[in-house]
C-alpha positions as CSV (number, residue, x, y, z in Angstrom):
1,M,0.0,0.0,0.0
2,S,1.3,3.4,-0.9
3,D,2.0,5.9,1.9
4,G,0.3,8.6,-0.2
5,P,1.1,12.2,0.4
6,R,3.5,12.6,3.4
7,L,2.3,14.5,6.4
8,T,4.8,17.0,7.7
9,P,6.2,16.5,11.2
10,A,5.0,20.0,12.1
11,R,1.4,19.2,11.3
12,L,1.5,15.9,13.2
13,E,2.9,17.8,16.2
14,S,0.2,20.4,16.0
15,F,-2.5,17.8,16.1
16,S,-0.8,15.9,18.9
17,D,-0.4,19.1,20.9
18,G,-4.1,19.7,20.7
19,V,-4.9,16.2,22.0
20,F,-2.4,16.6,24.9
21,S,-3.8,20.0,25.9
22,I,-7.4,18.7,25.8
23,A,-6.6,15.6,27.9
24,A,-4.8,17.7,30.5
25,T,-7.6,20.2,30.6
26,L,-10.3,17.5,31.1
27,L,-8.5,16.4,34.3
28,V,-9.8,19.5,36.1
29,L,-13.4,18.5,35.6
30,D,-13.0,16.0,38.5
31,L,-12.2,18.9,40.9
32,H,-15.5,20.0,42.5
33,V,-16.4,23.0,44.6
34,P,-17.9,21.7,47.9
35,D,-21.5,22.7,48.5
36,V,-21.5,23.3,52.2
37,T,-22.8,25.9,54.7
38,N,-20.1,25.2,57.3
39,D,-16.7,23.5,57.7
40,L,-15.4,24.2,54.2
41,A,-11.9,23.1,55.2
42,A,-13.2,19.6,56.1
43,A,-15.1,19.4,52.8
44,L,-12.0,20.4,50.8
45,A,-9.9,17.9,52.8
46,S,-12.3,15.1,52.0
47,Q,-11.5,15.5,48.3
48,W,-7.8,14.7,48.9
49,S,-7.9,11.8,46.4
50,N,-9.1,14.2,43.6
51,Y,-6.2,16.5,44.2
52,I,-3.6,13.8,44.2
53,T,-4.8,12.0,41.2
54,Y,-5.1,15.3,39.3
55,V,-1.5,16.2,40.1
56,V,-0.2,12.7,39.2
57,S,-2.1,12.5,35.9
58,F,-1.3,16.1,34.9
59,A,2.4,15.5,35.5
60,T,2.2,12.3,33.6
61,I,0.6,13.9,30.6
62,G,3.1,16.7,30.8
63,I,6.0,14.3,30.8
64,I,4.6,12.4,27.8
65,W,4.2,15.7,26.0
66,V,7.8,16.7,26.7
67,N,9.0,13.3,25.5
68,H,6.9,13.6,22.4
69,H,8.2,17.1,21.6
70,S,11.8,15.9,22.2
71,L,11.3,12.9,19.9
72,F,9.8,14.9,17.1
73,S,12.6,17.5,17.3
74,H,14.7,14.8,15.6
75,V,12.0,13.6,13.1
76,R,12.4,14.9,9.5
77,H,10.0,12.7,7.7
78,V,6.7,10.9,8.6
79,D,5.6,7.6,7.3
80,R,2.3,5.7,7.5
81,R,3.4,3.5,10.4
82,L,4.5,6.5,12.4
83,L,1.1,8.1,11.9
84,F,-0.7,5.1,13.3
85,L,1.7,4.6,16.2
86,N,1.3,8.2,17.1
87,L,-2.5,7.8,16.9
88,V,-2.4,4.9,19.3
89,L,-0.3,6.9,21.8
90,L,-2.8,9.8,21.5
91,M,-5.7,7.5,22.0
92,V,-4.3,6.3,25.3
93,V,-3.4,9.9,26.4
94,S,-6.9,11.1,25.7
95,A,-8.3,8.2,27.8
96,I,-6.2,9.2,30.9
97,P,-8.9,11.4,32.4
98,F,-11.2,8.3,32.8
99,P,-9.0,6.2,35.0
100,T,-8.0,9.4,36.9
101,A,-11.7,10.0,37.7
102,L,-12.2,6.3,38.5
103,L,-9.3,6.2,40.9
104,S,-10.1,9.5,42.7
105,R,-13.7,8.2,43.2
106,Y,-12.9,4.8,44.5
107,V,-9.6,5.0,46.3
108,G,-10.1,4.3,50.0
109,T,-13.3,2.4,49.4
110,G,-12.1,-1.2,50.0
111,D,-12.1,-3.8,47.3
112,Q,-13.3,-1.4,44.7
113,S,-10.2,0.8,45.2
114,H,-8.0,-2.1,44.1
115,I,-9.8,-2.4,40.8
116,A,-9.6,1.3,40.2
117,A,-5.9,1.5,40.9
118,A,-5.2,-1.5,38.7
119,V,-7.2,0.1,35.8
120,Y,-5.2,3.3,36.2
121,G,-1.9,1.4,36.2
122,G,-3.1,-0.6,33.2
123,V,-3.7,2.5,31.2
124,M,-0.2,3.8,32.2
125,V,1.3,0.4,31.0
126,V,-0.4,0.7,27.6
127,M,0.8,4.3,27.4
128,S,4.4,3.3,28.1
129,V,4.2,0.5,25.5
130,A,2.7,2.9,22.9
131,F,5.4,5.5,23.4
132,T,8.2,2.9,23.4
133,L,6.9,1.5,20.1
134,L,6.7,5.0,18.6
135,W,10.3,5.8,19.8
136,R,11.8,2.5,18.5
137,H,10.1,2.9,15.1
138,V,11.5,6.4,14.7
139,T,15.0,5.6,15.9
140,R,15.3,2.3,13.9
141,D,14.2,3.9,10.6
142,R,17.1,6.3,9.8
143,K,15.1,7.8,6.9
144,L,12.8,9.4,9.4
145,L,15.5,11.1,11.3
146,G,17.9,13.9,10.9
147,T,21.6,13.3,11.4
148,H,22.0,14.8,14.9
149,L,20.6,11.9,17.0
150,D,23.3,9.7,18.3
151,P,22.4,6.0,17.7
152,A,24.2,5.0,20.9
153,R,22.2,7.5,22.9
154,A,19.0,6.3,21.2
155,G,19.7,2.8,22.4
156,H,20.5,4.0,25.9
157,D,17.2,5.9,26.1
158,S,15.3,2.9,24.8
159,L,16.6,1.0,27.9
160,L,15.4,3.9,30.1
161,F,11.9,3.5,28.9
162,S,11.8,0.0,30.4
163,A,12.1,1.6,33.9
164,G,8.8,3.4,33.6
165,L,7.0,0.4,32.1
166,L,8.3,-1.9,34.9
167,A,7.3,0.6,37.6
168,Y,3.7,0.8,36.2
169,L,3.5,-3.0,36.0
170,L,4.7,-3.2,39.6
171,G,2.0,-0.6,40.4
172,V,-0.7,-2.8,38.9
173,G,0.4,-5.7,41.2
174,V,0.6,-3.4,44.2
175,S,-2.9,-2.2,43.5
176,F,-4.4,-5.5,44.7
177,V,-2.6,-5.0,48.1
178,S,-3.1,-1.3,48.6
179,A,-4.6,1.2,46.2
180,E,-3.1,4.1,48.2
181,L,0.4,2.6,47.9
182,A,-0.1,2.1,44.1
183,L,-1.1,5.7,43.7
184,A,2.0,6.8,45.6
185,L,4.1,4.6,43.3
186,Y,2.5,6.2,40.2
187,G,3.2,9.6,41.6
188,L,6.9,8.7,42.3
189,V,7.2,7.6,38.6
190,A,6.0,10.9,37.5
191,L,8.1,12.8,40.0
192,Y,11.3,10.9,39.1
193,Y,11.0,11.8,35.4
194,V,10.4,15.5,36.2
195,F,13.9,16.1,37.5
196,P,16.2,17.7,34.9
197,W,19.3,15.6,35.9
198,L,17.8,12.5,34.3
199,P,19.8,11.1,31.3
200,G,18.3,12.3,28.0
201,T,16.5,15.4,29.3
202,S,18.5,17.8,27.3
203,T,18.6,16.3,23.8
204,S,16.3,13.2,23.9
205,P,13.2,12.1,25.5
206,Q,12.8,11.1,29.1
207,S,11.4,7.7,30.0
208,A,7.7,7.3,29.7
């Protein structure tokens, strides 16, 4: 099958940026203003899970966006497979508000919280796999890249992606023991990849 007219990297990035921004914005819909006549502080405090899941998910989407931008700074051409791999990643990113709302609603509710935390972690696992497939396709097809991405560095960063994937898989397992502990682990993954001293933050993507 012919690739047809080639889409420019700039246009693909613009479409992707729109999806990232909408997904990040939708997260705020799960933050509600308490309807109380007294003890507003207690009402706000009771929504602690909403605040934590919002921060974790927003940070995660932000990290994916930074990774995506860093990756496409090296891309010079777009092929059909890259288009579809990018769409798969965006599909998962756009779904993140759902497990975020699910986890914020059910964390701390007993058995239901385990399922909610596992669903959240499962979406993060799929997201990590999707980004890794996208990254590997781009770095393995030299026709898509410019000449300034070091192949050795690309291989090194590919290994770094495994850390995030393994952490999310661990989080899914931990979910069935403690949803709160799993949420903390998901937060630590996001926090770890925020720091600028990580390998690859200056010229290549961070781990997703």
